[in-house]
N, C-alpha and C positions, 0 to 999 in steps of 0.2 A: 703275609708281607707283600705279596704281589698285588693285593687289592689296594693297598695304600699307595702304590706307585701308579695305578691306573686312574685313580680318582682325579688327580690334577689334570691328567691327559684328557679324561672324559669331559671335565668342566671346560677345558680349553677348546675342545672340538665342538662343543655345543654353544659356544658364546655367540651372541648376535653379530659380532664383528665378522666372524668367519662364516656364519650361516646366512649368507645374503640371498640365497635362493637361486643364484646362477642366472644364466641368460633367460630362462623361462620367466622368472619374476621381473626381470628388466623389460621383457617384451610386454607383459601385462601392464606394468606401470606406464610404459610409453603409449600403449593403446588407450589408456584412460585419460591422457592429456590431449585435449582438442587441438587440432591444427589451427594455425593462424587464420586461414580462410574460414574455417568453421566458427572461430571466435568472432570474426568480423560479421559473419552472417547472423550470429546470435545477437551481437550488438545492434545491428540494423533492426532486427526484429524487436528487440527491447525498446529501441528508440521510437519505433513506430507505435508501439503500445503506449509509451509515455505520452507521445503526441496525441493519440486518440483519447487517452484519459484526461489530458489537459483540456482538450476541446469539450469533452463532456462536462467538466467542471465549469468552463466558461458558459456553456449553454444553461446549466443548472442555476448558476448565479444570475443569469439574465432572467430566467423564469421566476426566480425568487424575487428579484427587484420588481418585475412586472406585477407579481401577486401583491407585494407590499404596496405598490402604487395604487392598485385597484382597491385594496382595503382602506387606504388613506382617503381615496375619493369617496368610497361608501361612507366612511366616518363623516366626511364633510357634508354629504347629502343628508345623512341622518341628523346632523346638527342643524342644518338649514330647515329641515322638516319640523324638528322640535321647536325651533324659533317661530315658525309659521303657526304651529299648533298653539304655542303660548300666546301669540298675538291674537289668535281667534278666540281662545277660551278665556283669556285675561288672567290666567294663573300659570305659574311655572310648572313645567312638566319635569318630574324626577328622572334622574338617570343621565349619565354621561357615557361616552364611549368607554367600553371596558378594555380598550387596548392600551 
């Protein structure tokens, strides 16, 4: 009969509401939360990384545009040379730019 009386007491004592871990757990939880100054430093670091990556994107886009412009110019030169060759040989040369 005594076991039946202890069971509710045991369940009550081990419930999560009462078993909060005490001051030790609170200290660990507080230590895992960064201080505002630390958060600002991390934010500045991330902002700098974003700015650096944005600059890299701008540079890559510029290089891509320059490469596309060079290819367009080469296509124009090839077309001009094909016209000259057609004029010299008197017959059309096959092929257009594959771009």
